N, C-alpha and C positions, 0 to 999 in steps of 0.2 A: 671476512665471514669465516665462521667455524666450519670446516669441512666434515662430512660424515665418513669420508674415506679418502685415502691418499694413494696415488699410484707412483711408485718409484720406477723411473724409466731406465732400463739397463743400457749399458754401452753397446753400440752396434758392433757386429763382427767378432772375430776371435780375439782373445786376450793375448797380449805379449807376455812371454814368460822370461824372467831374467835367467842368467846363466846358473844361478844357484838353484833354479827349479821352483822358486816361490813366487807367488803373485805379488804385484804391487798393490798396496791397500787402496780400496775404493772409498770415496767419501761422498755422502749425499750433500749436495750444495744447498745453500740457503735460498737460492733462486727458485721461485715457484710461480705457477700460474694456476688460476682457478676457473672452472667452468661451472656456471650456475644453470641448472636445469629446472624447469617448472614441470613437476610431475603431478598429473591429475589422475588419480586412480581410486577405485573403491577399495575399502578395507573392511572385511567382514570379521566381527568378533562374535564368537559363539559362547553363550552363557549356558552352563549345565548345572542343574541342581542335583543334590544327592539325598539319599534317604538311608536310614539305618534303624535297627531295632535295638533298643537299650537292653542291658542285662536284666532290667526289671520287666521287660516285655513291651514297653511303650515304643511306638513308632515315632520317629522324628523325621522331618523333612526340611531342607533348607529352602529359602525363598529367593526369588529373583530380585535384583536391585530395583529401586524405584524407577519408574519410567519404562521398564522392559516389560511390556504387556502383551505383545503379539508374538507368534512364532517367527515372523520375519517383519522387520520394520526399518524405516530409514532413521538415521541418527540426526542429531542436531546440526551438524555441519553441513550435511546435504540439504536439510531444510533451509538453513540460513543462506546457502548458495542460491537455492531456488527463489527465495524471497528477494534476495539482492537482484537477481536477473530479471524478475518480473516487476518489482516495484521501483528499483532505482534505474536499471538499464531499460525498463519498459519493454522487455521482450514478452510477446504473447506466451501463454501457458504452453501451447502446442510446440512452439519453437524452443522454449526452455526444456521441455521434455526431450526434444530431439538432441539438444546440446548435451544434456546429462547422459543420454544414451550413447552419443558419439564419443564423449570424453571419458566416461567412467563405466560404460556398459550397463547402466541402470535402465531397466524397462519400467519407467514410471509414467503414469498417465497424467494428462493435463488436469483432470479432475482431482487427482491426489495432490497435485501441486497447489491447486486452489484451496483445498481443504487444509493443507499445511499452513497456508497464509492466514487463514481465519481461525486457526487453532482447533480445527475439527468441526466448527460450527458452519452452517451454511451462510453465505454472505446475504445480507438483507436485500430484499427485492427493492428495486428502484423503479421510479417512474409511476405513472398513474395506475398501473394494473398490478397492484401488490398481491 
């Protein structure tokens, strides 16, 4: 696996110094060991728009990227994880909300999870009492 960082472990204790007063060269060996960590955390990206007034006096304003519609919203990977947990792992919405809170610190309601699964639409009523 390709590491994102490498730790070079120094030699323990004091170094021996030769009579000439120079240190012996240290070489990083090819022997290595990797530790793979699974890190689940939230990542917040803030989008900011700018405005300016042209030399001709006309005001201009940038626009947010497509899909960025609310002041705070959940991204597609969080929604995909929630759908995976509720539809494939068959976790109830309440427990999935708790898992997201415990793992990533997201305070998301079970109702929001259900709306994300249906694309914002209310699920169709089932049974004889529609």
